[in-house]
C-alpha positions as CSV (number, residue, x, y, z in Angstrom):
1,A,137.0,60.2,58.4
2,G,135.1,58.4,61.0
3,V,132.7,61.2,61.9
4,K,129.2,60.3,62.8
5,V,126.7,62.5,60.8
6,T,123.1,62.5,61.9
7,L,120.2,63.5,59.6
8,T,117.0,64.6,61.3
9,R,113.7,65.3,59.7
10,A,111.6,67.7,61.8
11,D,108.0,68.8,61.8
12,P,107.1,72.5,61.6
13,N,107.6,73.2,65.3
14,G,111.1,71.7,65.3
15,T,110.2,68.3,66.9
16,A,112.3,65.5,65.4
17,R,110.3,62.9,63.6
18,E,113.0,60.7,62.1
19,T,116.7,60.3,62.7
20,V,119.2,58.4,60.6
21,S,123.0,58.3,61.1
22,R,126.0,57.6,58.8
23,T,129.7,57.4,59.5
24,T,132.0,59.1,57.1
25,G,134.4,56.9,55.1
26,A,138.2,57.2,54.7
27,D,137.7,60.2,52.3
28,G,135.1,61.9,54.6
29,R,132.2,61.1,52.4
30,Y,128.7,60.0,53.5
31,A,125.3,59.6,51.7
32,F,121.6,59.6,52.6
33,R,119.3,58.2,49.9
34,N,115.6,58.0,49.1
35,L,114.7,61.0,51.2
36,P,111.1,62.6,51.0
37,T,111.2,65.9,49.2
38,G,109.1,69.0,49.0
39,P,108.2,72.0,51.3
40,R,106.6,69.8,53.9
41,Y,110.0,68.4,54.9
42,V,112.9,70.1,56.7
43,Y,116.3,68.4,57.2
44,A,119.1,69.3,59.6
45,L,122.6,67.8,59.5
46,D,124.6,67.6,62.7
47,A,128.0,66.1,63.2
48,L,128.8,64.3,66.4
49,F,132.6,64.4,67.0
50,Q,134.5,63.7,70.2
51,D,131.2,63.9,72.2
52,G,130.4,67.4,70.7
53,I,127.4,68.3,68.6
54,F,128.3,70.5,65.6
55,P,125.0,71.7,64.0
56,G,124.7,72.4,60.3
57,R,122.1,74.5,58.5
58,A,118.6,73.3,57.8
59,L,117.7,72.2,54.3
60,Q,114.6,71.7,52.2
61,L,114.8,69.4,49.2
62,P,112.6,70.6,46.2
63,N,110.3,68.1,44.5
64,D,109.8,70.1,41.2
65,T,113.2,69.6,39.5
66,K,114.1,67.4,36.6
67,K,117.5,66.6,38.0
68,P,118.5,65.9,41.6
69,P,119.3,69.2,43.3
70,V,122.8,69.8,44.6
71,F,123.6,71.8,47.8
72,D,127.0,73.1,48.8
73,T,127.4,73.4,52.6
74,K,130.2,73.3,55.0
75,L,130.2,71.7,58.4
76,R,133.3,72.1,60.5
77,V,134.3,70.3,63.7
78,W,137.0,70.8,66.3
79,P,138.7,68.7,68.9
80,T,136.7,69.2,72.1
81,T,137.3,70.2,75.7
82,T,135.3,70.0,78.9
83,E,137.4,72.5,80.8
84,P,134.9,75.3,82.0
85,R,137.7,77.8,82.6
86,V,138.0,78.4,78.8
87,I,134.6,80.1,78.8
88,Q,134.1,83.7,79.6
89,V,131.4,86.3,78.9
90,P,133.0,89.6,77.8
91,R,129.7,91.4,77.7
92,D,126.0,90.7,78.4
93,D,123.5,93.4,77.1
94,V,119.9,93.2,78.4
95,F,117.1,95.5,77.1
96,V,114.0,95.7,79.3
97,T,110.6,97.1,78.3
98,H,107.3,97.2,80.2
99,Q,103.9,95.9,79.4
100,E,100.9,95.4,81.7
101,G,101.8,92.9,84.4
102,A,105.1,91.9,82.9
103,V,108.4,93.0,81.3
104,T,109.9,91.7,78.1
105,L,113.7,91.2,77.9
106,I,115.9,91.0,74.9
107,E,119.4,89.7,75.8
108,S,122.6,89.6,73.7
109,V,125.3,87.5,75.3
110,T,128.9,87.5,73.9
111,I,130.7,84.2,74.7
112,L,134.5,83.8,74.5
113,N,136.1,80.4,74.1
114,S,139.8,81.2,74.7
115,S,141.0,77.7,73.9
116,Q,141.8,76.1,70.5
117,R,139.1,73.4,71.1
118,A,135.3,73.4,71.0
119,Y,133.8,73.5,74.5
120,I,131.2,70.8,75.0
121,G,130.3,71.2,78.7
122,R,131.3,69.1,81.7
123,G,128.5,66.6,81.3
124,R,130.2,64.9,78.3
125,A,133.5,64.2,80.1
126,S,132.6,60.5,80.3
127,G,130.7,60.3,77.0
128,G,127.3,61.8,77.8
129,D,124.3,61.5,75.5
130,A,123.4,63.9,72.8
131,A,121.1,65.9,75.1
132,T,123.8,67.0,77.5
133,P,124.0,70.8,77.9
134,S,127.2,72.5,76.7
135,I,126.5,76.2,77.4
136,A,124.0,77.6,79.9
137,F,122.3,81.0,80.3
138,P,120.8,82.3,83.6
139,L,117.2,83.6,83.8
140,P,115.2,85.2,86.6
141,D,113.0,82.9,88.6
142,A,109.8,84.7,87.5
143,V,110.4,83.9,83.8
144,V,107.2,82.8,82.0
145,R,107.2,79.0,81.5
146,D,105.3,76.5,79.4
147,D,103.0,73.7,80.5
148,R,106.0,71.5,81.3
149,G,107.7,74.1,83.4
150,A,110.4,75.0,80.9
151,P,111.2,78.7,80.3
152,R,109.6,80.2,77.3
153,V,112.7,81.5,75.4
154,Q,112.7,82.6,71.8
155,L,116.0,82.6,70.0
156,L,116.9,85.6,67.8
157,P,119.4,85.7,64.9
158,S,122.8,84.8,66.5
159,D,126.4,84.1,65.5
160,I,126.1,80.5,66.6
161,D,123.3,77.9,66.1
162,L,121.7,76.4,69.2
163,P,119.2,73.9,67.6
164,A,118.2,72.3,70.9
165,L,117.4,74.1,74.1
166,L,117.0,72.4,77.5
167,P,115.8,73.7,80.8
168,S,118.5,74.0,83.4
169,E,118.8,74.7,87.1
170,F,119.3,78.5,86.6
171,G,117.6,79.1,83.3
172,F,118.2,77.3,80.0
173,A,121.0,75.6,78.1
174,G,122.1,74.7,74.6
175,T,123.6,71.4,73.4
176,A,125.8,72.6,70.6
177,A,129.6,72.7,71.0
178,I,131.0,76.2,71.3
179,P,133.9,76.7,68.8
180,P,137.0,78.7,69.6
181,G,136.7,82.5,69.5
182,R,133.9,85.0,70.2
183,H,130.2,84.2,69.5
184,T,127.0,86.1,70.3
185,V,123.7,84.5,71.3
186,R,120.5,86.6,71.3
187,F,117.2,85.6,72.8
188,T,114.0,87.1,74.3
189,Y,111.8,86.1,77.2
190,T,109.1,87.6,79.5
191,V,109.2,88.0,83.3
192,T,106.0,88.5,85.4
193,G,105.7,90.5,88.6
194,G,103.3,92.1,91.0
195,G,102.4,95.7,92.0
196,G,104.6,97.1,89.2
197,T,107.8,95.4,90.6
198,F,109.8,92.8,88.7
199,D,112.7,90.7,90.0
200,L,115.3,90.2,87.3
201,S,117.9,88.8,89.6
202,R,120.1,85.9,88.4
203,T,123.3,84.0,89.2
204,A,126.3,84.5,87.0
205,L,127.3,81.2,85.5
206,Y,130.6,82.3,83.9
207,P,133.0,85.1,84.6
208,T,131.4,88.2,83.1
209,I,133.4,91.3,82.3
210,L,130.6,93.8,81.6
211,L,126.9,93.5,82.3
212,E,124.7,96.2,80.9
213,V,120.9,96.6,81.4
214,Y,118.9,99.2,79.4
215,A,115.6,100.0,81.1
216,A,112.9,101.7,79.1
217,D,110.4,104.2,80.4
218,P,108.6,103.9,82.9
219,L,111.1,101.5,84.5
220,D,113.4,102.4,87.4
221,L,116.2,99.9,88.2
222,R,117.9,99.0,91.5
223,S,120.8,96.6,91.7
224,N,123.7,95.5,93.9
225,R,126.1,95.3,90.9
226,L,124.9,97.9,88.4
227,E,125.2,101.7,88.4
228,E,123.3,104.2,86.3
229,T,125.5,105.7,83.6
230,E,123.6,107.5,80.9
231,E,120.5,107.8,78.7
232,V,120.4,106.4,75.2
233,T,117.8,106.3,72.4
234,V,117.3,103.2,70.3
235,G,114.8,103.7,67.5
236,E,112.0,105.7,69.1
237,E,112.5,104.2,72.6
238,R,114.5,106.0,75.4
239,Y,116.5,103.8,77.8
240,V,118.5,104.4,80.9
241,R,121.7,102.4,80.8
242,Y,123.0,100.6,83.9
243,A,126.4,98.9,83.8
244,S,128.5,96.7,86.1
245,K,131.4,98.6,87.8
246,D,133.5,95.5,88.3
247,P,133.8,92.1,86.6
248,I,131.3,89.5,88.0
249,E,132.7,86.1,89.0
250,A,131.0,82.8,88.2
251,G,128.5,81.9,91.0
252,D,128.0,85.6,92.1
253,P,124.4,86.6,92.6
254,V,123.3,89.7,90.6
255,Q,120.3,91.4,92.2
256,V,118.2,93.4,89.8
257,I,114.8,94.9,90.6
258,V,112.9,97.0,88.2
259,V,109.9,99.1,89.2
260,A,107.3,100.6,86.9
261,E,106.7,104.2,87.9
262,A,103.0,105.1,88.3
263,G,101.4,107.5,86.0
264,S,103.1,106.6,82.8
265,S,101.6,104.8,79.8
266,N,104.7,104.7,77.7
267,G,105.3,101.0,78.4
268,L,101.7,99.7,78.3
269,I,101.6,99.1,74.6
270,L,105.0,98.1,73.0
271,G,103.8,97.5,69.4
272,A,106.2,98.9,66.8
273,A,108.7,100.0,69.4
274,G,109.2,96.5,70.7
275,L,109.5,95.1,67.2
276,G,112.0,97.8,66.4
277,V,114.2,96.8,69.3
278,V,114.1,93.2,68.2
279,L,115.2,94.2,64.7
280,L,118.0,96.3,66.0
281,V,119.3,93.5,68.2
282,A,119.1,91.1,65.3
283,V,121.4,93.3,63.1
284,G,124.0,93.8,65.8
285,F,124.5,95.7,69.1
286,A,127.8,97.3,68.0
287,A,126.1,99.6,65.6
288,F,124.3,101.6,68.3
289,R,126.5,101.1,71.3
290,P,126.8,104.6,72.9
291,R,130.1,106.3,72.8
292,R,131.2,107.9,76.1
293,R,134.1,110.1,77.1
294,R,137.1,108.3,78.6
295,T,137.6,109.0,82.3
296,A,140.3,108.5,84.9
297,A,138.2,105.6,86.3
298,D,138.3,104.0,82.9
299,D,142.1,104.4,82.7
300,S,142.5,102.7,86.0
301,A,140.6,99.6,84.8
302,S,142.1,99.4,81.4
303,P,145.3,97.4,80.3
304,P,148.6,99.3,80.8
305,P,149.9,101.6,78.0
306,T,151.4,100.2,74.9
307,K,155.1,100.3,75.9
308,R,154.6,98.9,79.3
309,E,154.3,95.1,79.8
310,P,150.9,94.2,81.2
311,A,151.1,93.2,84.9
312,V,149.4,89.8,84.6
313,S,150.2,86.7,86.5
314,S,147.5,84.1,85.8
315,R,145.4,82.8,82.8
316,Q,142.2,84.2,84.2
317,T,143.8,87.6,84.8
318,I,145.0,87.6,81.2
319,L,141.6,86.7,79.8
320,T,140.0,89.5,81.8
321,A,142.6,92.0,80.5
322,I,141.9,90.9,76.9
323,A,138.2,91.2,77.4
324,R,138.5,94.7,78.9
325,L,140.9,95.7,76.1
326,D,138.3,94.6,73.5
327,L,135.6,96.6,75.2
328,D,137.7,99.7,75.1
329,H,138.4,99.1,71.4
330,E,134.7,98.7,70.7
331,A,133.9,101.9,72.5
332,R,136.6,103.8,70.4
333,A,138.4,104.5,73.7
334,I,141.8,103.3,72.2
335,S,143.2,103.4,68.7
336,D,143.4,100.3,66.4
337,E,147.2,100.3,66.7
338,E,147.2,100.5,70.5
339,W,144.6,97.7,70.7
340,E,146.5,95.4,68.3
341,T,149.8,96.0,70.2
342,Q,148.5,95.4,73.7
343,R,146.4,92.4,72.5
344,Q,149.4,90.7,71.0
345,V,151.4,91.1,74.2
346,L,148.6,89.6,76.2
347,K,148.0,86.7,73.8
348,E,151.7,85.8,74.0
349,R,151.4,85.6,77.8
350,L,148.3,83.5,77.4
351,D,150.1,81.0,75.1
352,D,153.1,80.8,77.4
353,P,153.1,77.2,78.9
354,G,154.6,78.7,82.1
355,T,151.5,80.9,82.8
356,P,149.6,79.5,85.8
357,S,146.0,78.7,85.5
């Protein structure tokens, strides 16, 4: 009851042409009537609740039916929060391939909202407008931009819908509220350079547990936060994997320079290989994440054994421990039973009102 629902009709490139709003009644019902139909029209339903935008799926209303068509769809909203400490990035995977004069990046960012509320960004603390960013993503300074100076970013299939993108100080931002739990956003963009050198440096906007960059032939990577770990093959493309050794704090600079080695033509024409990477990213990174042998270094960075109570003292430390535990579980470094037991202990600490922030 009392939720504002906005109906937007958009043209083929996504630009809104007409917007009409209704407020749900006591039973939660709302209605839009006399709508144009047919394949020329696309509709999107978004709920605006406690200053948060909760996007629904796009709809097209057929015009060749004898009876009014009926669509079943679910649009869920949550109470909202503007506290940025609830947002963390457990992992950020970046694939880099070379083409003449530029590199193309495909990025998959896992976002964790550790609260029971939807995060809507700081800008809406005092009732900001519908265009206020909620979640932001950093990009290199040399990213290709459009005529208005906004980064050219193409969204790929993701776990969360970001219907509106805005340029931000460090890259781009979405306006949709981020529900509780883990979500993955995937996107692609291009970065230009000179003399075969490309600066992919950026500033971390949220605490990041693991940053991984996969550089394809003929690229060589240099970074202040990443170390070379292994070679992996995705489709028919060979990549060298670089990973962060330690968690990255919000505001930390991450310097990444890639250099195209002379004398190699592997990266000049991406063609089917580049498309293959896009498709693999779209169906999920977990399917081809390389397994690696557990080492003593891994043990020192992982949560304590099952029977020992984790030595955590603050909310941020607990979140970091949970994220590291999840990464170990994804990599098959710990059993399902050990993962569930340790995660339950950490979650109880996180829910303890006496845990300091």
